[in-house]
C-alpha positions in Angstrom: 0.3 60.4 42.1 -0.9 61.6 44.9 -2.2 59.1 47.6 -6.0 58.7 48.6 -4.8 60.6 52.0 -3.6 64.1 50.5 -6.3 66.4 49.7 -6.5 69.1 46.6 -3.9 71.9 47.9 -5.8 75.0 49.4 -9.0 72.9 50.0 -10.1 73.9 53.4 -13.5 72.3 52.8 -11.9 68.7 52.1 -9.4 69.0 54.4 -12.3 69.7 57.3 -14.1 67.0 56.2 -11.0 64.2 56.6 -10.5 66.0 59.9 -14.6 65.5 60.6 -13.9 61.6 59.7 -10.5 60.6 61.3 -11.0 62.2 64.7 -14.2 60.4 66.2 -12.0 56.8 65.4 -9.0 58.5 67.5 -11.1 59.5 70.0 -12.8 56.2 70.1 -9.1 54.5 70.8 -8.3 56.4 73.5 -8.6 54.1 76.4 -11.2 56.3 78.1 -13.5 55.4 75.1 -17.3 55.6 76.4 -18.7 53.4 73.0 -20.6 56.9 72.2 -21.0 57.7 68.6 -19.3 61.0 67.2 -23.2 62.7 67.7 -23.2 61.6 71.0 -19.7 63.1 72.4 -20.5 66.4 70.7 -23.7 66.5 72.9 -22.4 65.7 75.7 -19.1 67.7 75.3 -21.5 71.0 74.8 -23.3 69.8 78.2 -20.5 69.1 80.2 -20.2 72.7 81.7 -23.2 71.5 83.5 -25.6 73.9 81.9 -29.1 73.0 81.3 -30.0 73.2 77.4 -33.2 73.8 75.3 -33.3 71.1 72.4 -33.2 73.8 70.1 -30.2 75.5 71.8 -28.1 71.7 71.9 -29.0 71.6 68.3 -28.0 74.8 67.4 -24.8 73.8 69.5 -24.1 70.8 68.3 -24.2 72.0 64.2 -27.0 69.3 64.1 -30.7 68.4 62.5 -33.8 68.4 65.0 -34.5 64.7 63.9 -30.7 63.8 64.4 -30.6 64.8 67.6 -33.8 63.4 68.7 -32.6 60.3 67.8 -29.0 61.4 69.8 -30.7 62.0 72.8 -32.7 59.1 73.2 -29.8 57.0 72.8 -28.2 59.1 75.7 -31.4 59.3 77.6 -31.8 55.0 77.8 -28.0 55.1 79.0 -29.0 57.4 81.6 -26.7 60.3 80.9 -29.5 62.9 80.1 -32.6 63.2 81.3 -35.4 65.5 79.4 -37.9 67.7 81.1 -40.5 70.5 80.4 -39.3 74.1 81.4 -41.1 75.7 84.3 -43.6 77.8 83.2 -43.5 76.6 79.5 -44.4 73.1 79.4 -43.8 73.3 75.6 -39.7 73.8 75.7 -37.6 70.7 76.4 -34.8 71.2 78.5 -31.7 68.7 78.5 -29.7 68.6 81.9 -27.2 65.9 82.7 -27.7 63.2 85.1 -24.2 61.9 87.4 -23.7 59.5 85.0 -23.8 61.6 82.4 -21.5 64.3 84.3 -18.9 61.5 84.4 -19.2 60.9 80.7 -19.3 64.4 79.9 -16.3 65.2 81.9 -14.8 61.7 80.4 -15.2 63.0 76.8 -14.0 67.0 78.1 -10.8 65.2 79.2 -10.5 63.1 76.4 -10.9 65.5 73.8 -8.7 68.0 75.4 -5.7 65.9 75.6 -6.6 64.6 71.6 -6.1 68.4 71.2 -3.5 69.3 73.1 -1.3 66.2 71.0 -2.6 67.8 67.9 -2.3 70.8 68.0 0.8 71.4 70.2 3.2 72.6 67.9 0.5 75.4 66.5 1.0 79.2 67.2 -1.9 80.9 68.9 -1.9 83.0 65.9 -2.0 79.9 63.8 -5.0 78.6 66.0 -7.1 81.9 65.8 -6.7 81.7 62.2 -8.1 78.2 62.3 -11.3 79.4 64.5 -11.9 82.2 62.1 -11.7 79.9 59.2 -14.7 77.4 61.5 -16.2 80.4 62.3 -16.8 81.4 58.5 -17.5 77.7 57.3 -20.1 77.4 59.8 -22.1 80.6 59.5 -22.2 80.1 55.5 -25.9 81.2 54.5 -27.7 78.4 52.7 
């Protein structure tokens, strides 16, 4: 009999889903945990490079639906981590930027994610990691 933690052999999709559910808990348990939701963590990690993004660009980068992203951005704005403003020359386009506290939080997110990846993936070869990223691209580009 298999344990409830085991996945059917060869099920990359189910293994990915499990990792997706476990990882936020691991990140939340980190000493530098910021009390962010997984979606907030994802958005800050993307914005951590300091580049502003349109809502559309951020949605694509995070893989988040527009309605969900709006809620995420509302919460990040209330916390003082982001600002939303119009793009110069086109007020219809909303641009997201980190505030000073947002840059600090995004840096913490990036460091925490990097440390988790270093611990979790330390035993994998460069070829294995490249294969893993290839599988992820294939799964995220599945036509609907």
